[in-house]
N, C-alpha and C positions, 0 to 999 in steps of 0.2 A: 427683306428683302434690304442687309445689310450693303450699299457701297464701298465703304472705307473698305472694306473686310474681300470682298469681291473685284476678279479682274475678268470683265465682258469681252473684255481681247480676243480672249476663248474660252470659251462660252462656257466663263470658271463664272459659281452668283456664291453666294452661303445665304442663308436667308435661317433670322431670329426667330424665334416664337414664345410665348408666354402660356406655360397653361397651370391653369386652378385644378385639382382636385378635390373635390367637397364628400365626404364619406353624410348623404345622405340620409341611408335608412337599412343600415347593413341589421338584416338577424342576431346578429351571433353581439350588435353594436357595438367592438372596435375593431378597423382593418390594417393589415396594412398593406402599402405597397411592394407589389412581389418584383415583377416588370413590368417595360413597357413593349406600345410597337405605334414609331408612326411612317404615317405612309404619304411621301410626301409626291405630289405629281404633275408637275409640268402641263403648261395648254400641248406640248408635244403628245401625252400621252404617257412620258417618259417617268417609268417611276421610283424612287430612290427613299431605300429604308433603314429603321435608324430603329436602330432594337434592342435589348440589354438588362442588367436586373435593376433595378430599382429607377432612379429619378438624378438623376446631377447628384451619382455618390454615395442618396439615402436611398435608404426603404424605410419611410417613412411609415407611424402610427395615429390612428387617425380616430380618432371615437364618437359618434352618434355628431353632427351639427359642425365639427371640423373641418377648413380645407389646409392645404400647401398644395404655395403657388412656387413656382420659379419661371424663369427665360433660361431658354442654352439656342444653340447653332449650328445648323448643320450647310455643307459644304454639297453643289447641288450642280451635274454639267447639263446645261438647257440653250438655247441660243436665246431665251431673250429674260428677263427676273417674273413671272409672268407663274407663279406654284402654287396650287394649298396647302393645306397637311388634314389629312386623316389619320384616326387611332384608336385604342385601344387601349387599355391601362391594366395587373393582376393587380387583386385584391384581396391576402387569405388569413383568419386569422382561426388557431389550435385556438380549439375546448370551446 
């Protein structure tokens, strides 16, 4: 929760998050992050979906053992600042 960017008086909260993606063991070696989807659930059960191509404007290519880390934020309309994030990424490599 980022209070300096939020407007709690109108139930508008900005949530920041940090993600680290690691290519632990891809059978083809390198993998490219193509798209992602994050589901942000409020304590009331309201879900906001953040999805798109790549992450933060990039589609990084990761060799085995390499990681890509980034921070981002998104708005969510809820009655308080409690929420959880769950998501997935899609990676692929031709050849």
